[in-house]
N, CA, C, O and CB atoms as a CASP TS submission, in Angstrom:
PFRMAT TS
TARGET T0000
AUTHOR 0000-0000-0000
METHOD Language model
MODEL 1
PARENT N/A
ATOM      1  N   UNK     1     119.313  49.916-107.393  1.00  0.00           N
ATOM      2  CA  UNK     1     117.860  49.905-107.484  1.00  0.00           C
ATOM      3  C   UNK     1     117.351  48.642-106.792  1.00  0.00           C
ATOM      4  O   UNK     1     117.856  47.547-107.039  1.00  0.00           O
ATOM      5  CB  UNK     1     117.382  49.969-108.974  1.00  0.00           C
ATOM      6  N   UNK     2     116.365  48.797-105.940  1.00  0.00           N
ATOM      7  CA  UNK     2     115.811  47.670-105.186  1.00  0.00           C
ATOM      8  C   UNK     2     114.930  46.816-106.090  1.00  0.00           C
ATOM      9  O   UNK     2     114.310  47.305-107.034  1.00  0.00           O
ATOM     10  CB  UNK     2     115.003  48.171-103.967  1.00  0.00           C
ATOM     11  N   UNK     3     114.895  45.547-105.778  1.00  0.00           N
ATOM     12  CA  UNK     3     114.047  44.661-106.572  1.00  0.00           C
ATOM     13  C   UNK     3     112.588  44.857-106.170  1.00  0.00           C
ATOM     14  O   UNK     3     112.297  45.377-105.093  1.00  0.00           O
ATOM     15  CB  UNK     3     114.470  43.177-106.390  1.00  0.00           C
ATOM     16  N   UNK     4     111.694  44.446-107.026  1.00  0.00           N
ATOM     17  CA  UNK     4     110.270  44.627-106.763  1.00  0.00           C
ATOM     18  C   UNK     4     109.799  43.772-105.602  1.00  0.00           C
ATOM     19  O   UNK     4     108.791  44.094-104.973  1.00  0.00           O
ATOM     20  CB  UNK     4     109.461  44.300-108.001  1.00  0.00           C
ATOM     21  N   UNK     5     110.502  42.692-105.303  1.00  0.00           N
ATOM     22  CA  UNK     5     110.106  41.828-104.198  1.00  0.00           C
ATOM     23  C   UNK     5     110.434  42.461-102.853  1.00  0.00           C
ATOM     24  O   UNK     5     109.779  42.142-101.860  1.00  0.00           O
ATOM     25  CB  UNK     5     110.789  40.474-104.317  1.00  0.00           C
ATOM     26  N   UNK     6     111.422  43.344-102.786  1.00  0.00           N
ATOM     27  CA  UNK     6     111.835  43.949-101.530  1.00  0.00           C
ATOM     28  C   UNK     6     110.973  45.137-101.141  1.00  0.00           C
ATOM     29  O   UNK     6     110.905  45.468 -99.958  1.00  0.00           O
ATOM     30  CB  UNK     6     113.269  44.376-101.617  1.00  0.00           C
ATOM     31  N   UNK     7     110.327  45.777-102.067  1.00  0.00           N
ATOM     32  CA  UNK     7     109.521  46.953-101.776  1.00  0.00           C
ATOM     33  C   UNK     7     108.046  46.630-101.942  1.00  0.00           C
ATOM     34  O   UNK     7     107.662  45.834-102.799  1.00  0.00           O
ATOM     35  CB  UNK     7     109.919  48.123-102.682  1.00  0.00           C
ATOM     36  N   UNK     8     107.241  47.250-101.125  1.00  0.00           N
ATOM     37  CA  UNK     8     105.791  47.082-101.232  1.00  0.00           C
ATOM     38  C   UNK     8     105.278  48.150-102.182  1.00  0.00           C
ATOM     39  O   UNK     8     105.397  49.341-101.892  1.00  0.00           O
ATOM     40  CB  UNK     8     105.085  47.181 -99.825  1.00  0.00           C
ATOM     41  N   UNK     9     104.717  47.752-103.300  1.00  0.00           N
ATOM     42  CA  UNK     9     104.277  48.677-104.329  1.00  0.00           C
ATOM     43  C   UNK     9     102.778  48.530-104.500  1.00  0.00           C
ATOM     44  O   UNK     9     102.279  47.438-104.775  1.00  0.00           O
ATOM     45  CB  UNK     9     105.019  48.426-105.668  1.00  0.00           C
ATOM     46  N   UNK    10     102.058  49.637-104.334  1.00  0.00           N
ATOM     47  CA  UNK    10     100.609  49.645-104.521  1.00  0.00           C
ATOM     48  C   UNK    10     100.253  50.751-105.496  1.00  0.00           C
ATOM     49  O   UNK    10     100.865  51.819-105.487  1.00  0.00           O
ATOM     50  CB  UNK    10      99.863  49.836-103.167  1.00  0.00           C
ATOM     51  N   UNK    11      99.268  50.493-106.331  1.00  0.00           N
ATOM     52  CA  UNK    11      98.801  51.512-107.263  1.00  0.00           C
ATOM     53  C   UNK    11      97.449  52.013-106.772  1.00  0.00           C
ATOM     54  O   UNK    11      96.470  51.268-106.743  1.00  0.00           O
ATOM     55  CB  UNK    11      98.702  50.951-108.724  1.00  0.00           C
ATOM     56  N   UNK    12      97.409  53.289-106.386  1.00  0.00           N
ATOM     57  CA  UNK    12      96.190  53.871-105.832  1.00  0.00           C
ATOM     58  C   UNK    12      95.912  55.194-106.541  1.00  0.00           C
ATOM     59  O   UNK    12      96.783  56.063-106.570  1.00  0.00           O
ATOM     60  CB  UNK    12      96.314  54.078-104.289  1.00  0.00           C
ATOM     61  N   UNK    13      94.712  55.370-107.115  1.00  0.00           N
ATOM     62  CA  UNK    13      94.403  56.605-107.813  1.00  0.00           C
ATOM     63  C   UNK    13      93.841  57.706-106.916  1.00  0.00           C
ATOM     64  O   UNK    13      93.191  58.620-107.426  1.00  0.00           O
ATOM     65  CB  UNK    13      93.438  56.321-108.902  1.00  0.00           C
ATOM     66  N   UNK    14      94.060  57.658-105.623  1.00  0.00           N
ATOM     67  CA  UNK    14      93.506  58.656-104.707  1.00  0.00           C
ATOM     68  C   UNK    14      94.361  59.915-104.708  1.00  0.00           C
ATOM     69  O   UNK    14      95.577  59.841-104.885  1.00  0.00           O
ATOM     70  CB  UNK    14      93.401  58.086-103.283  1.00  0.00           C
ATOM     71  N   UNK    15      93.739  61.060-104.512  1.00  0.00           N
ATOM     72  CA  UNK    15      94.465  62.321-104.480  1.00  0.00           C
ATOM     73  C   UNK    15      95.200  62.526-103.160  1.00  0.00           C
ATOM     74  O   UNK    15      96.248  63.170-103.132  1.00  0.00           O
ATOM     75  CB  UNK    15      93.514  63.472-104.722  1.00  0.00           C
ATOM     76  N   UNK    16      94.676  62.000-102.092  1.00  0.00           N
ATOM     77  CA  UNK    16      95.260  62.236-100.778  1.00  0.00           C
ATOM     78  C   UNK    16      96.322  61.196-100.421  1.00  0.00           C
ATOM     79  O   UNK    16      96.559  60.926 -99.244  1.00  0.00           O
ATOM     80  CB  UNK    16      94.172  62.240 -99.726  1.00  0.00           C
ATOM     81  N   UNK    17      96.943  60.631-101.408  1.00  0.00           N
ATOM     82  CA  UNK    17      97.929  59.589-101.162  1.00  0.00           C
ATOM     83  C   UNK    17      99.189  60.114-100.484  1.00  0.00           C
ATOM     84  O   UNK    17      99.841  59.375 -99.746  1.00  0.00           O
ATOM     85  CB  UNK    17      98.294  58.923-102.455  1.00  0.00           C
ATOM     86  N   UNK    18      99.542  61.374-100.721  1.00  0.00           N
ATOM     87  CA  UNK    18     100.749  61.927-100.110  1.00  0.00           C
ATOM     88  C   UNK    18     100.633  61.937 -98.590  1.00  0.00           C
ATOM     89  O   UNK    18     101.616  61.673 -97.897  1.00  0.00           O
ATOM     90  CB  UNK    18     101.010  63.345-100.628  1.00  0.00           C
ATOM     91  N   UNK    19      99.449  62.236 -98.062  1.00  0.00           N
ATOM     92  CA  UNK    19      99.245  62.275 -96.615  1.00  0.00           C
ATOM     93  C   UNK    19      99.382  60.891 -95.993  1.00  0.00           C
ATOM     94  O   UNK    19      99.738  60.772 -94.821  1.00  0.00           O
ATOM     95  CB  UNK    19      97.872  62.856 -96.290  1.00  0.00           C
ATOM     96  N   UNK    20      99.105  59.849 -96.762  1.00  0.00           N
ATOM     97  CA  UNK    20      99.210  58.477 -96.263  1.00  0.00           C
ATOM     98  C   UNK    20     100.622  57.915 -96.433  1.00  0.00           C
ATOM     99  O   UNK    20     100.874  56.765 -96.072  1.00  0.00           O
ATOM    100  CB  UNK    20      98.206  57.579 -96.982  1.00  0.00           C
ATOM    101  N   UNK    21     101.545  58.714 -96.977  1.00  0.00           N
ATOM    102  CA  UNK    21     102.921  58.271 -97.130  1.00  0.00           C
ATOM    103  C   UNK    21     103.274  57.745 -98.506  1.00  0.00           C
ATOM    104  O   UNK    21     104.375  57.233 -98.707  1.00  0.00           O
ATOM    105  CB  UNK    21     103.205  57.233 -96.143  1.00  0.00           C
ATOM    106  N   UNK    22     102.362  57.861 -99.453  1.00  0.00           N
ATOM    107  CA  UNK    22     102.631  57.388-100.808  1.00  0.00           C
ATOM    108  C   UNK    22     103.467  58.414-101.571  1.00  0.00           C
ATOM    109  O   UNK    22     103.461  59.602-101.249  1.00  0.00           O
ATOM    110  CB  UNK    22     101.312  57.104-101.556  1.00  0.00           C
ATOM    111  N   UNK    23     104.176  57.942-102.573  1.00  0.00           N
ATOM    112  CA  UNK    23     104.966  58.798-103.445  1.00  0.00           C
ATOM    113  C   UNK    23     104.488  58.578-104.871  1.00  0.00           C
ATOM    114  O   UNK    23     104.002  57.497-105.203  1.00  0.00           O
ATOM    115  CB  UNK    23     106.495  58.505-103.307  1.00  0.00           C
ATOM    116  N   UNK    24     104.623  59.604-105.725  1.00  0.00           N
ATOM    117  CA  UNK    24     104.085  59.561-107.080  1.00  0.00           C
ATOM    118  C   UNK    24     105.209  59.544-108.112  1.00  0.00           C
ATOM    119  O   UNK    24     106.168  60.309-108.017  1.00  0.00           O
ATOM    120  CB  UNK    24     103.159  60.755-107.326  1.00  0.00           C
ATOM    121  N   UNK    25     105.075  58.671-109.086  1.00  0.00           N
ATOM    122  CA  UNK    25     106.009  58.626-110.206  1.00  0.00           C
ATOM    123  C   UNK    25     105.355  59.338-111.388  1.00  0.00           C
ATOM    124  O   UNK    25     104.311  58.906-111.879  1.00  0.00           O
ATOM    125  CB  UNK    25     106.399  57.145-110.574  1.00  0.00           C
ATOM    126  N   UNK    26     105.967  60.422-111.839  1.00  0.00           N
ATOM    127  CA  UNK    26     105.375  61.188-112.931  1.00  0.00           C
ATOM    128  C   UNK    26     105.537  60.491-114.281  1.00  0.00           C
ATOM    129  O   UNK    26     104.785  60.785-115.209  1.00  0.00           O
ATOM    130  CB  UNK    26     105.997  62.570-112.990  1.00  0.00           C
ATOM    131  N   UNK    27     106.479  59.593-114.413  1.00  0.00           N
ATOM    132  CA  UNK    27     106.651  58.856-115.668  1.00  0.00           C
ATOM    133  C   UNK    27     105.647  57.703-115.770  1.00  0.00           C
ATOM    134  O   UNK    27     104.997  57.540-116.802  1.00  0.00           O
ATOM    135  CB  UNK    27     108.091  58.315-115.779  1.00  0.00           C
ATOM    136  N   UNK    28     105.518  56.907-114.709  1.00  0.00           N
ATOM    137  CA  UNK    28     104.585  55.765-114.709  1.00  0.00           C
ATOM    138  C   UNK    28     103.154  56.194-114.388  1.00  0.00           C
ATOM    139  O   UNK    28     102.204  55.463-114.670  1.00  0.00           O
ATOM    140  CB  UNK    28     105.043  54.710-113.695  1.00  0.00           C
ATOM    141  N   UNK    29     103.004  57.379-113.800  1.00  0.00           N
ATOM    142  CA  UNK    29     101.710  57.911-113.359  1.00  0.00           C
ATOM    143  C   UNK    29     101.037  56.991-112.353  1.00  0.00           C
ATOM    144  O   UNK    29      99.843  56.708-112.458  1.00  0.00           O
ATOM    145  CB  UNK    29     100.792  58.124-114.554  1.00  0.00           C
ATOM    146  N   UNK    30     101.810  56.528-111.376  1.00  0.00           N
ATOM    147  CA  UNK    30     101.299  55.646-110.332  1.00  0.00           C
ATOM    148  C   UNK    30     101.825  56.094-108.981  1.00  0.00           C
ATOM    149  O   UNK    30     102.862  56.752-108.893  1.00  0.00           O
ATOM    150  CB  UNK    30     101.691  54.180-110.607  1.00  0.00           C
ATOM    151  N   UNK    31     101.099  55.732-107.922  1.00  0.00           N
ATOM    152  CA  UNK    31     101.525  55.989-106.551  1.00  0.00           C
ATOM    153  C   UNK    31     102.181  54.732-106.004  1.00  0.00           C
ATOM    154  O   UNK    31     101.744  53.619-106.295  1.00  0.00           O
ATOM    155  CB  UNK    31     100.326  56.425-105.658  1.00  0.00           C
ATOM    156  N   UNK    32     103.230  54.913-105.211  1.00  0.00           N
ATOM    157  CA  UNK    32     103.963  53.790-104.638  1.00  0.00           C
ATOM    158  C   UNK    32     104.132  54.008-103.143  1.00  0.00           C
ATOM    159  O   UNK    32     104.439  55.116-102.704  1.00  0.00           O
ATOM    160  CB  UNK    32     105.339  53.616-105.324  1.00  0.00           C
ATOM    161  N   UNK    33     103.935  52.965-102.372  1.00  0.00           N
ATOM    162  CA  UNK    33     104.194  53.004-100.933  1.00  0.00           C
ATOM    163  C   UNK    33     105.549  52.344-100.717  1.00  0.00           C
ATOM    164  O   UNK    33     105.649  51.123-100.599  1.00  0.00           O
ATOM    165  CB  UNK    33     103.051  52.281-100.102  1.00  0.00           C
ATOM    166  N   UNK    34     106.587  53.168-100.667  1.00  0.00           N
ATOM    167  CA  UNK    34     107.948  52.660-100.563  1.00  0.00           C
ATOM    168  C   UNK    34     108.816  53.666 -99.826  1.00  0.00           C
ATOM    169  O   UNK    34     108.504  54.857 -99.796  1.00  0.00           O
ATOM    170  CB  UNK    34     108.531  52.359-101.957  1.00  0.00           C
ATOM    171  N   UNK    35     109.894  53.195 -99.237  1.00  0.00           N
ATOM    172  CA  UNK    35     110.854  54.079 -98.582  1.00  0.00           C
ATOM    173  C   UNK    35     111.905  54.571 -99.564  1.00  0.00           C
ATOM    174  O   UNK    35     112.702  55.449 -99.234  1.00  0.00           O
ATOM    175  CB  UNK    35     111.523  53.366 -97.412  1.00  0.00           C
ATOM    176  N   UNK    36     111.913  54.023-100.745  1.00  0.00           N
ATOM    177  CA  UNK    36     112.896  54.380-101.759  1.00  0.00           C
ATOM    178  C   UNK    36     112.621  55.777-102.313  1.00  0.00           C
ATOM    179  O   UNK    36     111.492  56.265-102.265  1.00  0.00           O
ATOM    180  CB  UNK    36     112.892  53.350-102.892  1.00  0.00           C
ATOM    181  N   UNK    37     113.656  56.404-102.831  1.00  0.00           N
ATOM    182  CA  UNK    37     113.535  57.726-103.435  1.00  0.00           C
ATOM    183  C   UNK    37     113.198  57.611-104.917  1.00  0.00           C
ATOM    184  O   UNK    37     112.669  58.549-105.513  1.00  0.00           O
ATOM    185  CB  UNK    37     114.830  58.525-103.244  1.00  0.00           C
ATOM    186  N   UNK    38     113.504  56.462-105.508  1.00  0.00           N
ATOM    187  CA  UNK    38     113.298  56.253-106.937  1.00  0.00           C
ATOM    188  C   UNK    38     112.189  55.239-107.208  1.00  0.00           C
ATOM    189  O   UNK    38     111.896  54.383-106.374  1.00  0.00           O
ATOM    190  CB  UNK    38     114.592  55.791-107.589  1.00  0.00           C
ATOM    191  N   UNK    39     111.584  55.349-108.379  1.00  0.00           N
ATOM    192  CA  UNK    39     110.518  54.436-108.802  1.00  0.00           C
ATOM    193  C   UNK    39     111.096  53.034-109.006  1.00  0.00           C
ATOM    194  O   UNK    39     112.137  52.882-109.646  1.00  0.00           O
ATOM    195  CB  UNK    39     109.838  54.944-110.111  1.00  0.00           C
ATOM    196  N   UNK    40     110.428  52.008-108.466  1.00  0.00           N
ATOM    197  CA  UNK    40     110.934  50.648-108.650  1.00  0.00           C
ATOM    198  C   UNK    40     110.806  50.142-110.092  1.00  0.00           C
ATOM    199  O   UNK    40     111.464  49.169-110.458  1.00  0.00           O
ATOM    200  CB  UNK    40     110.201  49.710-107.723  1.00  0.00           C
ATOM    201  N   UNK    41     109.974  50.784-110.914  1.00  0.00           N
ATOM    202  CA  UNK    41     109.790  50.349-112.297  1.00  0.00           C
ATOM    203  C   UNK    41     110.730  51.054-113.273  1.00  0.00           C
ATOM    204  O   UNK    41     111.406  50.397-114.066  1.00  0.00           O
ATOM    205  CB  UNK    41     108.363  50.583-112.718  1.00  0.00           C
ATOM    206  N   UNK    42     110.778  52.394-113.219  1.00  0.00           N
ATOM    207  CA  UNK    42     111.549  53.135-114.223  1.00  0.00           C
ATOM    208  C   UNK    42     112.787  53.828-113.666  1.00  0.00           C
ATOM    209  O   UNK    42     113.653  54.227-114.445  1.00  0.00           O
ATOM    210  CB  UNK    42     110.671  54.155-114.870  1.00  0.00           C
ATOM    211  N   UNK    43     112.904  53.987-112.346  1.00  0.00           N
ATOM    212  CA  UNK    43     114.093  54.574-111.749  1.00  0.00           C
ATOM    213  C   UNK    43     114.088  56.082-111.624  1.00  0.00           C
ATOM    214  O   UNK    43     115.072  56.652-111.154  1.00  0.00           O
ATOM    215  CB  UNK    43     115.253  54.181-112.523  1.00  0.00           C
ATOM    216  N   UNK    44     113.009  56.757-112.029  1.00  0.00           N
ATOM    217  CA  UNK    44     112.931  58.212-111.924  1.00  0.00           C
ATOM    218  C   UNK    44     112.646  58.606-110.468  1.00  0.00           C
ATOM    219  O   UNK    44     112.091  57.812-109.709  1.00  0.00           O
ATOM    220  CB  UNK    44     111.831  58.778-112.875  1.00  0.00           C
ATOM    221  N   UNK    45     113.024  59.830-110.080  1.00  0.00           N
ATOM    222  CA  UNK    45     112.775  60.297-108.719  1.00  0.00           C
ATOM    223  C   UNK    45     111.275  60.405-108.454  1.00  0.00           C
ATOM    224  O   UNK    45     110.519  60.860-109.312  1.00  0.00           O
ATOM    225  CB  UNK    45     113.458  61.655-108.482  1.00  0.00           C
ATOM    226  N   UNK    46     110.850  59.987-107.264  1.00  0.00           N
ATOM    227  CA  UNK    46     109.437  60.028-106.888  1.00  0.00           C
ATOM    228  C   UNK    46     109.102  61.351-106.217  1.00  0.00           C
ATOM    229  O   UNK    46     109.951  61.951-105.559  1.00  0.00           O
ATOM    230  CB  UNK    46     109.090  58.857-105.956  1.00  0.00           C
ATOM    231  N   UNK    47     107.869  61.803-106.384  1.00  0.00           N
ATOM    232  CA  UNK    47     107.398  63.032-105.742  1.00  0.00           C
ATOM    233  C   UNK    47     106.896  62.722-104.348  1.00  0.00           C
ATOM    234  O   UNK    47     106.236  61.706-104.130  1.00  0.00           O
ATOM    235  CB  UNK    47     106.288  63.702-106.575  1.00  0.00           C
ATOM    236  N   UNK    48     107.211  63.611-103.387  1.00  0.00           N
ATOM    237  CA  UNK    48     106.727  63.475-102.019  1.00  0.00           C
ATOM    238  C   UNK    48     105.523  64.359-101.751  1.00  0.00           C
ATOM    239  O   UNK    48     104.791  64.137-100.786  1.00  0.00           O
ATOM    240  CB  UNK    48     107.830  63.804-101.042  1.00  0.00           C
ATOM    241  N   UNK    49     105.310  65.357-102.596  1.00  0.00           N
ATOM    242  CA  UNK    49     104.220  66.306-102.398  1.00  0.00           C
ATOM    243  C   UNK    49     103.687  66.735-103.761  1.00  0.00           C
ATOM    244  O   UNK    49     104.377  66.599-104.771  1.00  0.00           O
ATOM    245  CB  UNK    49     104.691  67.541-101.571  1.00  0.00           C
ATOM    246  N   UNK    50     102.458  67.255-103.791  1.00  0.00           N
ATOM    247  CA  UNK    50     101.881  67.676-105.068  1.00  0.00           C
ATOM    248  C   UNK    50     102.620  68.872-105.663  1.00  0.00           C
ATOM    249  O   UNK    50     103.290  69.615-104.946  1.00  0.00           O
ATOM    250  CB  UNK    50     100.411  68.017-104.888  1.00  0.00           C
ATOM    251  N   UNK    51     102.496  69.051-106.959  1.00  0.00           N
ATOM    252  CA  UNK    51     103.163  70.171-107.632  1.00  0.00           C
ATOM    253  C   UNK    51     102.561  71.510-107.243  1.00  0.00           C
ATOM    254  O   UNK    51     103.286  72.478-107.014  1.00  0.00           O
ATOM    255  CB  UNK    51     103.089  69.998-109.138  1.00  0.00           C
ATOM    256  N   UNK    52     101.251  71.568-107.167  1.00  0.00           N
ATOM    257  CA  UNK    52     100.571  72.823-106.840  1.00  0.00           C
ATOM    258  C   UNK    52      99.914  72.715-105.481  1.00  0.00           C
ATOM    259  O   UNK    52      99.401  71.665-105.094  1.00  0.00           O
ATOM    260  CB  UNK    52      99.525  73.182-107.914  1.00  0.00           C
ATOM    261  N   UNK    53      99.943  73.828-104.766  1.00  0.00           N
ATOM    262  CA  UNK    53      99.234  73.870-103.493  1.00  0.00           C
ATOM    263  C   UNK    53      97.774  74.202-103.762  1.00  0.00           C
ATOM    264  O   UNK    53      97.423  74.688-104.837  1.00  0.00           O
ATOM    265  CB  UNK    53      99.875  74.909-102.524  1.00  0.00           C
ATOM    266  N   UNK    54      96.934  73.937-102.782  1.00  0.00           N
ATOM    267  CA  UNK    54      95.513  74.229-102.938  1.00  0.00           C
ATOM    268  C   UNK    54      95.318  75.736-103.069  1.00  0.00           C
ATOM    269  O   UNK    54      96.050  76.501-102.441  1.00  0.00           O
ATOM    270  CB  UNK    54      94.696  73.669-101.742  1.00  0.00           C
ATOM    271  N   UNK    55      94.350  76.180-103.868  1.00  0.00           N
ATOM    272  CA  UNK    55      94.128  77.619-104.022  1.00  0.00           C
ATOM    273  C   UNK    55      93.658  78.250-102.718  1.00  0.00           C
ATOM    274  O   UNK    55      92.919  77.642-101.944  1.00  0.00           O
ATOM    275  CB  UNK    55      93.107  77.883-105.128  1.00  0.00           C
ATOM    276  N   UNK    56      94.098  79.475-102.494  1.00  0.00           N
ATOM    277  CA  UNK    56      93.739  80.206-101.284  1.00  0.00           C
ATOM    278  C   UNK    56      92.358  80.808-101.473  1.00  0.00           C
ATOM    279  O   UNK    56      92.049  81.352-102.533  1.00  0.00           O
ATOM    280  CB  UNK    56      94.787  81.310-100.957  1.00  0.00           C
ATOM    281  N   UNK    57      91.530  80.708-100.444  1.00  0.00           N
ATOM    282  CA  UNK    57      90.184  81.274-100.487  1.00  0.00           C
ATOM    283  C   UNK    57      90.291  82.795-100.449  1.00  0.00           C
ATOM    284  O   UNK    57      90.759  83.355 -99.458  1.00  0.00           O
ATOM    285  CB  UNK    57      89.312  80.746 -99.303  1.00  0.00           C
ATOM    286  N   UNK    58      89.864  83.469-101.516  1.00  0.00           N
ATOM    287  CA  UNK    58      90.002  84.922-101.607  1.00  0.00           C
ATOM    288  C   UNK    58      89.011  85.658-100.722  1.00  0.00           C
ATOM    289  O   UNK    58      89.155  86.866-100.531  1.00  0.00           O
ATOM    290  CB  UNK    58      89.827  85.367-103.036  1.00  0.00           C
ATOM    291  N   UNK    59      88.012  84.979-100.176  1.00  0.00           N
ATOM    292  CA  UNK    59      87.031  85.656 -99.331  1.00  0.00           C
ATOM    293  C   UNK    59      87.609  86.029 -97.968  1.00  0.00           C
ATOM    294  O   UNK    59      86.992  86.804 -97.237  1.00  0.00           O
ATOM    295  CB  UNK    59      85.806  84.776 -99.146  1.00  0.00           C
ATOM    296  N   UNK    60      88.770  85.500 -97.609  1.00  0.00           N
ATOM    297  CA  UNK    60      89.392  85.824 -96.332  1.00  0.00           C
ATOM    298  C   UNK    60      90.063  87.193 -96.348  1.00  0.00           C
ATOM    299  O   UNK    60      90.325  87.769 -95.292  1.00  0.00           O
ATOM    300  CB  UNK    60      90.405  84.764 -95.967  1.00  0.00           C
ATOM    301  N   UNK    61      90.338  87.711 -97.530  1.00  0.00           N
ATOM    302  CA  UNK    61      91.050  88.970 -97.652  1.00  0.00           C
ATOM    303  C   UNK    61      90.088  90.087 -98.025  1.00  0.00           C
ATOM    304  O   UNK    61      89.170  89.896 -98.823  1.00  0.00           O
ATOM    305  CB  UNK    61      92.169  88.856 -98.689  1.00  0.00           C
ATOM    306  N   UNK    62      90.309  91.244 -97.443  1.00  0.00           N
ATOM    307  CA  UNK    62      89.468  92.410 -97.707  1.00  0.00           C
ATOM    308  C   UNK    62      90.160  93.262 -98.764  1.00  0.00           C
ATOM    309  O   UNK    62      91.339  93.591 -98.637  1.00  0.00           O
ATOM    310  CB  UNK    62      89.204  93.236 -96.397  1.00  0.00           C
ATOM    311  N   UNK    63      89.421  93.612 -99.797  1.00  0.00           N
ATOM    312  CA  UNK    63      89.962  94.459-100.841  1.00  0.00           C
ATOM    313  C   UNK    63      90.012  95.903-100.342  1.00  0.00           C
ATOM    314  O   UNK    63      88.992  96.419 -99.886  1.00  0.00           O
ATOM    315  CB  UNK    63      89.117  94.347-102.134  1.00  0.00           C
ATOM    316  N   UNK    64      91.154  96.563-100.412  1.00  0.00           N
ATOM    317  CA  UNK    64      91.224  97.961 -99.964  1.00  0.00           C
ATOM    318  C   UNK    64      90.487  98.869-100.947  1.00  0.00           C
ATOM    319  O   UNK    64      90.569  98.690-102.162  1.00  0.00           O
ATOM    320  CB  UNK    64      92.699  98.417 -99.815  1.00  0.00           C
ATOM    321  N   UNK    65      89.776  99.835-100.403  1.00  0.00           N
ATOM    322  CA  UNK    65      89.070 100.795-101.253  1.00  0.00           C
ATOM    323  C   UNK    65      89.946 102.025-101.420  1.00  0.00           C
ATOM    324  O   UNK    65      90.536 102.516-100.457  1.00  0.00           O
ATOM    325  CB  UNK    65      87.678 101.177-100.649  1.00  0.00           C
ATOM    326  N   UNK    66      90.024 102.510-102.631  1.00  0.00           N
ATOM    327  CA  UNK    66      90.836 103.688-102.929  1.00  0.00           C
ATOM    328  C   UNK    66      89.900 104.867-103.127  1.00  0.00           C
ATOM    329  O   UNK    66      89.068 104.876-104.034  1.00  0.00           O
ATOM    330  CB  UNK    66      91.735 103.464-104.191  1.00  0.00           C
ATOM    331  N   UNK    67      90.054 105.878-102.248  1.00  0.00           N
ATOM    332  CA  UNK    67      89.217 107.080-102.345  1.00  0.00           C
ATOM    333  C   UNK    67      89.879 108.067-103.297  1.00  0.00           C
ATOM    334  O   UNK    67      91.081 108.319-103.217  1.00  0.00           O
ATOM    335  CB  UNK    67      88.995 107.730-100.940  1.00  0.00           C
ATOM    336  N   UNK    68      89.081 108.616-104.189  1.00  0.00           N
ATOM    337  CA  UNK    68      89.625 109.582-105.148  1.00  0.00           C
ATOM    338  C   UNK    68      89.419 110.985-104.685  1.00  0.00           C
ATOM    339  O   UNK    68      89.816 111.926-105.373  1.00  0.00           O
ATOM    340  CB  UNK    68      88.999 109.405-106.503  1.00  0.00           C
TER
END
């Protein structure tokens, strides 16, 4: 585990942090800007992407009509 002095750690509450290269620790609930795979505080694996994708806009799809 890397020491805190070797890694640059920033806490940012922004949602778009993944696009800027930040990783999220689900245990500490903080974003970290680091090349490490693990959290520098607790050692748990960091997330590289959000858990859920953005919802798909349903207006793009046409509902088929069923003729009786």
